[in-house]
PQR file of N, CA, C, O and H, with PARSE charges and radii, in Angstrom:
ATOM      1  N   MET A   1      -5.874  -6.158 -39.510 -0.4000 1.5000
ATOM      2  CA  MET A   1      -5.700  -5.330 -38.323 -0.0000 2.0000
ATOM      3  C   MET A   1      -4.860  -4.104 -38.700  0.5500 1.7000
ATOM      4  O   MET A   1      -3.741  -4.256 -39.192 -0.5500 1.4000
ATOM      5  N   PRO A   2      -5.379  -2.902 -38.478 -0.5600 1.5000
ATOM      6  CA  PRO A   2      -4.636  -1.701 -38.869  0.2800 2.0000
ATOM      7  C   PRO A   2      -3.433  -1.465 -37.967  0.5500 1.7000
ATOM      8  O   PRO A   2      -3.424  -1.814 -36.787 -0.5500 1.4000
ATOM      9  N   GLN A   3      -2.430  -0.864 -38.567 -0.4000 1.5000
ATOM     10  CA  GLN A   3      -1.209  -0.537 -37.840 -0.0000 2.0000
ATOM     11  C   GLN A   3      -1.435   0.669 -36.937  0.5500 1.7000
ATOM     12  O   GLN A   3      -2.117   1.616 -37.330 -0.5500 1.4000
ATOM     13  H   GLN A   3      -2.437  -0.580 -39.526  0.4000 1.0000
ATOM     14  N   ALA A   4      -0.862   0.645 -35.712 -0.4000 1.5000
ATOM     15  CA  ALA A   4      -0.946   1.798 -34.813 -0.0000 2.0000
ATOM     16  C   ALA A   4       0.008   2.878 -35.314  0.5500 1.7000
ATOM     17  O   ALA A   4       1.062   2.565 -35.866 -0.5500 1.4000
ATOM     18  H   ALA A   4      -0.308  -0.123 -35.393  0.4000 1.0000
ATOM     19  N   PRO A   5      -0.348   4.127 -35.127 -0.5600 1.5000
ATOM     20  CA  PRO A   5       0.571   5.209 -35.521  0.2800 2.0000
ATOM     21  C   PRO A   5       1.883   5.102 -34.747  0.5500 1.7000
ATOM     22  O   PRO A   5       1.929   4.575 -33.636 -0.5500 1.4000
ATOM     23  N   ARG A   6       2.948   5.617 -35.367 -0.4000 1.5000
ATOM     24  CA  ARG A   6       4.283   5.541 -34.749 -0.0000 2.0000
ATOM     25  C   ARG A   6       4.321   6.178 -33.363  0.5500 1.7000
ATOM     26  O   ARG A   6       4.985   5.660 -32.465 -0.5500 1.4000
ATOM     27  H   ARG A   6       2.910   6.045 -36.270  0.4000 1.0000
ATOM     28  N   SER A   7       3.622   7.288 -33.181 -0.4000 1.5000
ATOM     29  CA  SER A   7       3.660   7.966 -31.883 -0.0000 2.0000
ATOM     30  C   SER A   7       3.047   7.097 -30.785  0.5500 1.7000
ATOM     31  O   SER A   7       3.509   7.125 -29.645 -0.5500 1.4000
ATOM     32  H   SER A   7       3.083   7.709 -33.911  0.4000 1.0000
ATOM     33  N   LYS A   8       2.011   6.325 -31.119 -0.4000 1.5000
ATOM     34  CA  LYS A   8       1.406   5.435 -30.116 -0.0000 2.0000
ATOM     35  C   LYS A   8       2.359   4.303 -29.757  0.5500 1.7000
ATOM     36  O   LYS A   8       2.476   3.924 -28.591 -0.5500 1.4000
ATOM     37  H   LYS A   8       1.635   6.302 -32.045  0.4000 1.0000
ATOM     38  N   VAL A   9       3.036   3.768 -30.764 -0.4000 1.5000
ATOM     39  CA  VAL A   9       4.005   2.689 -30.502 -0.0000 2.0000
ATOM     40  C   VAL A   9       5.136   3.217 -29.633  0.5500 1.7000
ATOM     41  O   VAL A   9       5.543   2.562 -28.674 -0.5500 1.4000
ATOM     42  H   VAL A   9       2.941   4.076 -31.711  0.4000 1.0000
ATOM     43  N   ARG A  10       5.643   4.394 -29.966 -0.4000 1.5000
ATOM     44  CA  ARG A  10       6.728   4.982 -29.188 -0.0000 2.0000
ATOM     45  C   ARG A  10       6.289   5.246 -27.745  0.5500 1.7000
ATOM     46  O   ARG A  10       7.047   4.991 -26.810 -0.5500 1.4000
ATOM     47  H   ARG A  10       5.312   4.926 -30.745  0.4000 1.0000
ATOM     48  N   ARG A  11       5.088   5.747 -27.565 -0.4000 1.5000
ATOM     49  CA  ARG A  11       4.581   6.010 -26.211 -0.0000 2.0000
ATOM     50  C   ARG A  11       4.427   4.714 -25.429  0.5500 1.7000
ATOM     51  O   ARG A  11       4.763   4.660 -24.246 -0.5500 1.4000
ATOM     52  H   ARG A  11       4.471   5.954 -28.325  0.4000 1.0000
ATOM     53  N   ARG A  12       3.922   3.666 -26.079 -0.4000 1.5000
ATOM     54  CA  ARG A  12       3.761   2.379 -25.407 -0.0000 2.0000
ATOM     55  C   ARG A  12       5.121   1.796 -25.014  0.5500 1.7000
ATOM     56  O   ARG A  12       5.265   1.222 -23.935 -0.5500 1.4000
ATOM     57  H   ARG A  12       3.649   3.710 -27.040  0.4000 1.0000
ATOM     58  N   GLU A  13       6.115   1.946 -25.890 -0.4000 1.5000
ATOM     59  CA  GLU A  13       7.463   1.465 -25.560 -0.0000 2.0000
ATOM     60  C   GLU A  13       8.060   2.259 -24.403  0.5500 1.7000
ATOM     61  O   GLU A  13       8.727   1.691 -23.538 -0.5500 1.4000
ATOM     62  H   GLU A  13       5.998   2.413 -26.767  0.4000 1.0000
ATOM     63  N   LEU A  14       7.823   3.570 -24.383 -0.4000 1.5000
ATOM     64  CA  LEU A  14       8.339   4.393 -23.298 -0.0000 2.0000
ATOM     65  C   LEU A  14       7.698   4.005 -21.965  0.5500 1.7000
ATOM     66  O   LEU A  14       8.384   3.924 -20.946 -0.5500 1.4000
ATOM     67  H   LEU A  14       7.281   4.032 -25.085  0.4000 1.0000
ATOM     68  N   VAL A  15       6.393   3.768 -21.971 -0.4000 1.5000
ATOM     69  CA  VAL A  15       5.705   3.346 -20.747 -0.0000 2.0000
ATOM     70  C   VAL A  15       6.233   1.986 -20.281  0.5500 1.7000
ATOM     71  O   VAL A  15       6.435   1.770 -19.086 -0.5500 1.4000
ATOM     72  H   VAL A  15       5.836   3.835 -22.798  0.4000 1.0000
ATOM     73  N   ALA A  16       6.456   1.072 -21.229 -0.4000 1.5000
ATOM     74  CA  ALA A  16       6.993  -0.244 -20.869 -0.0000 2.0000
ATOM     75  C   ALA A  16       8.398  -0.117 -20.282  0.5500 1.7000
ATOM     76  O   ALA A  16       8.726  -0.784 -19.301 -0.5500 1.4000
ATOM     77  H   ALA A  16       6.292   1.247 -22.200  0.4000 1.0000
ATOM     78  N   PHE A  17       9.227   0.740 -20.881 -0.4000 1.5000
ATOM     79  CA  PHE A  17      10.579   0.955 -20.362 -0.0000 2.0000
ATOM     80  C   PHE A  17      10.545   1.526 -18.950  0.5500 1.7000
ATOM     81  O   PHE A  17      11.264   1.059 -18.068 -0.5500 1.4000
ATOM     82  H   PHE A  17       8.961   1.283 -21.678  0.4000 1.0000
ATOM     83  N   LEU A  18       9.709   2.534 -18.741 -0.4000 1.5000
ATOM     84  CA  LEU A  18       9.633   3.148 -17.412 -0.0000 2.0000
ATOM     85  C   LEU A  18       9.116   2.159 -16.370  0.5500 1.7000
ATOM     86  O   LEU A  18       9.583   2.146 -15.232 -0.5500 1.4000
ATOM     87  H   LEU A  18       9.125   2.914 -19.458  0.4000 1.0000
ATOM     88  N   ALA A  19       8.151   1.334 -16.766 -0.4000 1.5000
ATOM     89  CA  ALA A  19       7.637   0.331 -15.835 -0.0000 2.0000
ATOM     90  C   ALA A  19       8.733  -0.664 -15.459  0.5500 1.7000
ATOM     91  O   ALA A  19       8.845  -1.057 -14.297 -0.5500 1.4000
ATOM     92  H   ALA A  19       7.771   1.345 -17.691  0.4000 1.0000
ATOM     93  N   LEU A  20       9.535  -1.069 -16.431 -0.4000 1.5000
ATOM     94  CA  LEU A  20      10.630  -1.994 -16.143 -0.0000 2.0000
ATOM     95  C   LEU A  20      11.728  -1.318 -15.323  0.5500 1.7000
ATOM     96  O   LEU A  20      12.191  -1.864 -14.322 -0.5500 1.4000
ATOM     97  H   LEU A  20       9.445  -0.751 -17.374  0.4000 1.0000
ATOM     98  N   ALA A  21      12.142  -0.119 -15.760 -0.4000 1.5000
ATOM     99  CA  ALA A  21      13.288   0.543 -15.147 -0.0000 2.0000
ATOM    100  C   ALA A  21      13.011   0.990 -13.715  0.5500 1.7000
ATOM    101  O   ALA A  21      13.897   0.921 -12.864 -0.5500 1.4000
ATOM    102  H   ALA A  21      11.766   0.324 -16.574  0.4000 1.0000
ATOM    103  N   PHE A  22      11.792   1.445 -13.441 -0.4000 1.5000
ATOM    104  CA  PHE A  22      11.511   2.016 -12.127 -0.0000 2.0000
ATOM    105  C   PHE A  22      10.490   1.224 -11.326  0.5500 1.7000
ATOM    106  O   PHE A  22      10.133   1.632 -10.220 -0.5500 1.4000
ATOM    107  H   PHE A  22      11.072   1.501 -14.132  0.4000 1.0000
ATOM    108  N   GLY A  23      10.017   0.119 -11.846 -0.4000 1.5000
ATOM    109  CA  GLY A  23       9.032  -0.672 -11.134 -0.0000 2.0000
ATOM    110  C   GLY A  23       9.481  -2.092 -10.909  0.5500 1.7000
ATOM    111  O   GLY A  23       9.695  -2.515  -9.773 -0.5500 1.4000
ATOM    112  H   GLY A  23      10.306  -0.212 -12.744  0.4000 1.0000
ATOM    113  N   ILE A  24       9.623  -2.829 -11.992 -0.4000 1.5000
ATOM    114  CA  ILE A  24       9.852  -4.265 -11.881 -0.0000 2.0000
ATOM    115  C   ILE A  24      11.288  -4.590 -11.480  0.5500 1.7000
ATOM    116  O   ILE A  24      11.507  -5.369 -10.553 -0.5500 1.4000
ATOM    117  H   ILE A  24       9.449  -2.485 -12.915  0.4000 1.0000
ATOM    118  N   TRP A  25      12.281  -3.994 -12.174 -0.4000 1.5000
ATOM    119  CA  TRP A  25      13.670  -4.364 -11.886 -0.0000 2.0000
ATOM    120  C   TRP A  25      14.138  -3.993 -10.491  0.5500 1.7000
ATOM    121  O   TRP A  25      14.872  -4.778  -9.891 -0.5500 1.4000
ATOM    122  H   TRP A  25      12.103  -3.361 -12.928  0.4000 1.0000
ATOM    123  N   PRO A  26      13.760  -2.843  -9.932 -0.5600 1.5000
ATOM    124  CA  PRO A  26      14.145  -2.591  -8.533  0.2800 2.0000
ATOM    125  C   PRO A  26      13.553  -3.607  -7.562  0.5500 1.7000
ATOM    126  O   PRO A  26      14.211  -4.008  -6.602 -0.5500 1.4000
ATOM    127  N   ILE A  27      12.318  -4.023  -7.808 -0.4000 1.5000
ATOM    128  CA  ILE A  27      11.702  -5.038  -6.943 -0.0000 2.0000
ATOM    129  C   ILE A  27      12.447  -6.365  -7.079  0.5500 1.7000
ATOM    130  O   ILE A  27      12.680  -7.046  -6.080 -0.5500 1.4000
ATOM    131  H   ILE A  27      11.783  -3.697  -8.588  0.4000 1.0000
ATOM    132  N   VAL A  28      12.820  -6.739  -8.296 -0.4000 1.5000
ATOM    133  CA  VAL A  28      13.575  -7.973  -8.525 -0.0000 2.0000
ATOM    134  C   VAL A  28      14.939  -7.888  -7.840  0.5500 1.7000
ATOM    135  O   VAL A  28      15.381  -8.854  -7.218 -0.5500 1.4000
ATOM    136  H   VAL A  28      12.630  -6.186  -9.107  0.4000 1.0000
ATOM    137  N   ALA A  29      15.605  -6.744  -7.951 -0.4000 1.5000
ATOM    138  CA  ALA A  29      16.928  -6.585  -7.339 -0.0000 2.0000
ATOM    139  C   ALA A  29      16.851  -6.711  -5.817  0.5500 1.7000
ATOM    140  O   ALA A  29      17.675  -7.392  -5.206 -0.5500 1.4000
ATOM    141  H   ALA A  29      15.246  -5.960  -8.456  0.4000 1.0000
ATOM    142  N   VAL A  30      15.867  -6.056  -5.209 -0.4000 1.5000
ATOM    143  CA  VAL A  30      15.708  -6.150  -3.758 -0.0000 2.0000
ATOM    144  C   VAL A  30      15.393  -7.594  -3.350  0.5500 1.7000
ATOM    145  O   VAL A  30      15.888  -8.078  -2.332 -0.5500 1.4000
ATOM    146  H   VAL A  30      15.198  -5.502  -5.705  0.4000 1.0000
ATOM    147  N   GLY A  31      14.575  -8.269  -4.141 -0.4000 1.5000
ATOM    148  CA  GLY A  31      14.247  -9.663  -3.839 -0.0000 2.0000
ATOM    149  C   GLY A  31      15.452 -10.575  -3.925  0.5500 1.7000
ATOM    150  O   GLY A  31      15.620 -11.460  -3.086 -0.5500 1.4000
ATOM    151  H   GLY A  31      14.173  -7.876  -4.968  0.4000 1.0000
ATOM    152  N   VAL A  32      16.296 -10.373  -4.931 -0.4000 1.5000
ATOM    153  CA  VAL A  32      17.488 -11.214  -5.091 -0.0000 2.0000
ATOM    154  C   VAL A  32      18.471 -10.974  -3.944  0.5500 1.7000
ATOM    155  O   VAL A  32      18.975 -11.926  -3.348 -0.5500 1.4000
ATOM    156  H   VAL A  32      16.160  -9.654  -5.613  0.4000 1.0000
ATOM    157  N   VAL A  33      18.742  -9.720  -3.639 -0.4000 1.5000
ATOM    158  CA  VAL A  33      19.685  -9.409  -2.558 -0.0000 2.0000
ATOM    159  C   VAL A  33      19.130  -9.876  -1.214  0.5500 1.7000
ATOM    160  O   VAL A  33      19.860 -10.440  -0.398 -0.5500 1.4000
ATOM    161  H   VAL A  33      18.333  -8.946  -4.123  0.4000 1.0000
ATOM    162  N   GLY A  34      17.844  -9.641  -0.986 -0.4000 1.5000
ATOM    163  CA  GLY A  34      17.227 -10.095   0.262 -0.0000 2.0000
ATOM    164  C   GLY A  34      17.213 -11.605   0.368  0.5500 1.7000
ATOM    165  O   GLY A  34      17.443 -12.150   1.448 -0.5500 1.4000
ATOM    166  H   GLY A  34      17.251  -9.183  -1.649  0.4000 1.0000
ATOM    167  N   GLY A  35      16.945 -12.293  -0.737 -0.4000 1.5000
ATOM    168  CA  GLY A  35      16.958 -13.755  -0.740 -0.0000 2.0000
ATOM    169  C   GLY A  35      18.339 -14.311  -0.446  0.5500 1.7000
ATOM    170  O   GLY A  35      18.481 -15.292   0.283 -0.5500 1.4000
ATOM    171  H   GLY A  35      16.759 -11.850  -1.614  0.4000 1.0000
ATOM    172  N   TYR A  36      19.365 -13.675  -1.022 -0.4000 1.5000
ATOM    173  CA  TYR A  36      20.736 -14.117  -0.754 -0.0000 2.0000
ATOM    174  C   TYR A  36      21.093 -13.893   0.719  0.5500 1.7000
ATOM    175  O   TYR A  36      21.696 -14.760   1.351 -0.5500 1.4000
ATOM    176  H   TYR A  36      19.249 -12.878  -1.615  0.4000 1.0000
ATOM    177  N   GLY A  37      20.725 -12.742   1.259 -0.4000 1.5000
ATOM    178  CA  GLY A  37      20.984 -12.466   2.669 -0.0000 2.0000
ATOM    179  C   GLY A  37      20.276 -13.466   3.578  0.5500 1.7000
ATOM    180  O   GLY A  37      20.844 -13.927   4.568 -0.5500 1.4000
ATOM    181  H   GLY A  37      20.235 -12.037   0.745  0.4000 1.0000
ATOM    182  N   PHE A  38      19.033 -13.797   3.233 -0.4000 1.5000
ATOM    183  CA  PHE A  38      18.285 -14.780   4.016 -0.0000 2.0000
ATOM    184  C   PHE A  38      18.961 -16.146   3.941  0.5500 1.7000
ATOM    185  O   PHE A  38      19.053 -16.851   4.946 -0.5500 1.4000
ATOM    186  H   PHE A  38      18.573 -13.422   2.429  0.4000 1.0000
ATOM    187  N   LEU A  39      19.437 -16.523   2.748 -0.4000 1.5000
ATOM    188  CA  LEU A  39      20.120 -17.801   2.580 -0.0000 2.0000
ATOM    189  C   LEU A  39      21.385 -17.864   3.435  0.5500 1.7000
ATOM    190  O   LEU A  39      21.633 -18.874   4.095 -0.5500 1.4000
ATOM    191  H   LEU A  39      19.362 -15.950   1.931  0.4000 1.0000
ATOM    192  N   VAL A  40      22.178 -16.807   3.431 -0.4000 1.5000
ATOM    193  CA  VAL A  40      23.395 -16.764   4.246 -0.0000 2.0000
ATOM    194  C   VAL A  40      23.041 -16.822   5.730  0.5500 1.7000
ATOM    195  O   VAL A  40      23.703 -17.517   6.501 -0.5500 1.4000
ATOM    196  H   VAL A  40      21.976 -15.987   2.895  0.4000 1.0000
ATOM    197  N   TRP A  41      22.016 -16.105   6.125 -0.4000 1.5000
ATOM    198  CA  TRP A  41      21.575 -16.093   7.515 -0.0000 2.0000
ATOM    199  C   TRP A  41      21.162 -17.497   7.971  0.5500 1.7000
ATOM    200  O   TRP A  41      21.566 -17.950   9.042 -0.5500 1.4000
ATOM    201  H   TRP A  41      21.478 -15.540   5.498  0.4000 1.0000
ATOM    202  N   MET A  42      20.361 -18.178   7.156 -0.4000 1.5000
ATOM    203  CA  MET A  42      19.928 -19.539   7.508 -0.0000 2.0000
ATOM    204  C   MET A  42      21.120 -20.498   7.541  0.5500 1.7000
ATOM    205  O   MET A  42      21.192 -21.364   8.414 -0.5500 1.4000
ATOM    206  H   MET A  42      20.033 -17.810   6.286  0.4000 1.0000
ATOM    207  N   PHE A  43      22.045 -20.351   6.604 -0.4000 1.5000
ATOM    208  CA  PHE A  43      23.240 -21.197   6.587 -0.0000 2.0000
ATOM    209  C   PHE A  43      24.032 -21.018   7.884  0.5500 1.7000
ATOM    210  O   PHE A  43      24.518 -21.991   8.461 -0.5500 1.4000
ATOM    211  H   PHE A  43      21.986 -19.647   5.895  0.4000 1.0000
ATOM    212  N   GLN A  44      24.159 -19.767   8.337 -0.4000 1.5000
ATOM    213  CA  GLN A  44      24.925 -19.509   9.553 -0.0000 2.0000
ATOM    214  C   GLN A  44      24.189 -19.983  10.804  0.5500 1.7000
ATOM    215  O   GLN A  44      24.821 -20.349  11.795 -0.5500 1.4000
ATOM    216  H   GLN A  44      23.765 -18.977   7.869  0.4000 1.0000
ATOM    217  N   ILE A  45      22.871 -19.979  10.763 -0.4000 1.5000
ATOM    218  CA  ILE A  45      22.120 -20.517  11.903 -0.0000 2.0000
ATOM    219  C   ILE A  45      22.382 -22.016  12.034  0.5500 1.7000
ATOM    220  O   ILE A  45      22.531 -22.530  13.143 -0.5500 1.4000
ATOM    221  H   ILE A  45      22.358 -19.681   9.958  0.4000 1.0000
ATOM    222  N   VAL A  46      22.440 -22.720  10.890 -0.4000 1.5000
ATOM    223  CA  VAL A  46      22.628 -24.173  10.914 -0.0000 2.0000
ATOM    224  C   VAL A  46      24.080 -24.543  11.184  0.5500 1.7000
ATOM    225  O   VAL A  46      24.352 -25.413  12.011 -0.5500 1.4000
ATOM    226  H   VAL A  46      22.320 -22.302   9.989  0.4000 1.0000
ATOM    227  N   TYR A  47      25.028 -23.886  10.490 -0.4000 1.5000
ATOM    228  CA  TYR A  47      26.444 -24.303  10.545 -0.0000 2.0000
ATOM    229  C   TYR A  47      27.328 -23.375  11.383  0.5500 1.7000
ATOM    230  O   TYR A  47      28.513 -23.663  11.546 -0.5500 1.4000
ATOM    231  H   TYR A  47      24.808 -23.178   9.819  0.4000 1.0000
ATOM    232  N   GLY A  48      26.807 -22.303  11.906 -0.4000 1.5000
ATOM    233  CA  GLY A  48      27.609 -21.374  12.711 -0.0000 2.0000
ATOM    234  C   GLY A  48      28.287 -20.342  11.834  0.5500 1.7000
ATOM    235  O   GLY A  48      28.355 -20.499  10.615 -0.5500 1.4000
ATOM    236  H   GLY A  48      25.844 -22.069  11.773  0.4000 1.0000
ATOM    237  N   PRO A  49      28.789 -19.284  12.456 -0.5600 1.5000
ATOM    238  CA  PRO A  49      29.451 -18.216  11.697  0.2800 2.0000
ATOM    239  C   PRO A  49      30.758 -18.709  11.085  0.5500 1.7000
ATOM    240  O   PRO A  49      31.325 -19.701  11.542 -0.5500 1.4000
ATOM    241  N   PRO A  50      31.235 -18.019  10.055 -0.5600 1.5000
ATOM    242  CA  PRO A  50      32.498 -18.431   9.431  0.2800 2.0000
ATOM    243  C   PRO A  50      33.691 -18.154  10.346  0.5500 1.7000
ATOM    244  O   PRO A  50      33.611 -17.329  11.257 -0.5500 1.4000
ATOM    245  N   GLY A  51      34.764 -18.836  10.099 -0.4000 1.5000
ATOM    246  CA  GLY A  51      35.978 -18.640  10.890 -0.0000 2.0000
ATOM    247  C   GLY A  51      36.402 -19.926  11.569  0.5500 1.7000
ATOM    248  O   GLY A  51      35.716 -20.944  11.467 -0.5500 1.4000
ATOM    249  H   GLY A  51      34.829 -19.506   9.359  0.4000 1.0000
ATOM    250  N   PRO A  52      37.523 -19.885  12.257 -0.5600 1.5000
ATOM    251  CA  PRO A  52      37.994 -21.079  12.955  0.2800 2.0000
ATOM    252  C   PRO A  52      37.066 -21.428  14.107  0.5500 1.7000
ATOM    253  O   PRO A  52      36.465 -20.537  14.707 -0.5500 1.4000
ATOM    254  N   PRO A  53      36.942 -22.690  14.421 -0.5600 1.5000
ATOM    255  CA  PRO A  53      36.062 -23.088  15.521  0.2800 2.0000
ATOM    256  C   PRO A  53      36.586 -22.522  16.858  0.5500 1.7000
ATOM    257  O   PRO A  53      37.787 -22.535  17.126 -0.5500 1.4000
ATOM    258  N   GLY A  54      35.673 -22.039  17.664 -0.4000 1.5000
ATOM    259  CA  GLY A  54      36.049 -21.484  18.977 -0.0000 2.0000
ATOM    260  C   GLY A  54      36.410 -22.608  19.938  0.5500 1.7000
ATOM    261  O   GLY A  54      35.946 -23.741  19.808 -0.5500 1.4000
ATOM    262  H   GLY A  54      34.697 -22.028  17.447  0.4000 1.0000
ATOM    263  N   GLY A  55      37.227 -22.271  20.875 -0.4000 1.5000
ATOM    264  CA  GLY A  55      37.608 -23.341  21.775 -0.0000 2.0000
ATOM    265  C   GLY A  55      38.001 -22.872  23.058  0.5500 1.7000
ATOM    266  O   GLY A  55      38.351 -23.671  23.927 -0.5500 1.4000
ATOM    267  H   GLY A  55      37.604 -21.350  20.980  0.4000 1.0000
TER
END
């Protein structure tokens, strides 16, 4: 199998970096933060808001 020229490898790496930096990782970050917020929301629905019990 012949080796790809250096410029093609560099271009492919740049495209992969841009896809990760501006495509995949922002979606993952939003999913993680949204998932954590949803988890806290569900926890508070079941156990009530934090703080001393009202009376």
